[in-house]
C-alpha positions as semicolon CSV with decimal commas, in nm:
position;residue;x (nm);y (nm);z (nm)
1;X;4,443;13,973;3,899
2;X;4,420;14,274;4,120
3;X;4,100;14,333;4,297
4;X;4,036;14,671;4,331
5;X;3,853;14,801;4,644
6;X;3,841;15,194;4,573
7;X;4,063;15,442;4,413
8;X;4,314;15,420;4,685
9;X;4,344;15,056;4,745
10;X;4,419;14,749;4,565
11;X;4,439;14,408;4,687
12;X;4,753;14,225;4,529
13;X;4,793;13,850;4,526
14;X;4,456;13,764;4,720
15;X;4,221;13,630;4,432
16;X;4,227;13,265;4,591
17;X;4,147;13,375;4,947
18;X;3,882;13,613;4,816
19;X;3,712;13,306;4,615
20;X;3,739;13,093;4,956
21;X;3,572;13,351;5,173
22;X;3,301;13,413;4,905
23;X;3,240;13,034;4,895
24;X;3,225;13,035;5,266
25;X;2,993;13,322;5,270
26;X;2,762;13,131;4,999
27;X;2,741;12,832;5,217
28;X;2,642;13,036;5,508
29;X;2,356;13,225;5,308
30;X;2,216;12,856;5,218
31;X;2,198;12,790;5,600
32;X;2,508;12,634;5,692
33;X;2,904;12,687;5,699
34;X;3,193;12,652;5,917
35;X;3,357;12,919;6,108
36;X;3,643;13,146;5,960
37;X;3,966;13,213;6,095
38;X;4,187;13,468;5,945
39;X;4,542;13,483;6,076
40;X;4,858;13,675;5,969
41;X;5,107;13,926;6,090
42;X;5,029;14,297;6,161
43;X;4,991;14,493;5,829
44;X;4,941;14,183;5,616
45;X;4,615;14,313;5,496
46;X;4,352;14,073;5,691
47;X;4,119;14,359;5,764
48;X;4,120;14,480;5,379
49;X;4,087;14,135;5,298
50;X;3,768;14,085;5,488
51;X;3,622;14,474;5,403
52;X;3,643;14,346;5,032
53;X;3,490;13,990;5,095
54;X;3,197;14,156;5,288
55;X;3,151;14,441;5,035
56;X;3,078;14,164;4,789
57;X;2,854;13,993;5,031
58;X;2,644;14,259;5,089
59;X;2,594;14,336;4,692
60;X;2,491;13,953;4,677
């Protein structure tokens, strides 16, 4: 499944990563949780992935 961000961007093949980040954010909201490290090559979509995960966190 592709995750639409807005009319100009779609995240391809990052469903599992988004689910993992969202689970971590849920744990943090409940008062705990480990640190999150996002690594990857330049242009791999790290910022876009975090922006999308963060937008979902704000809506919750």
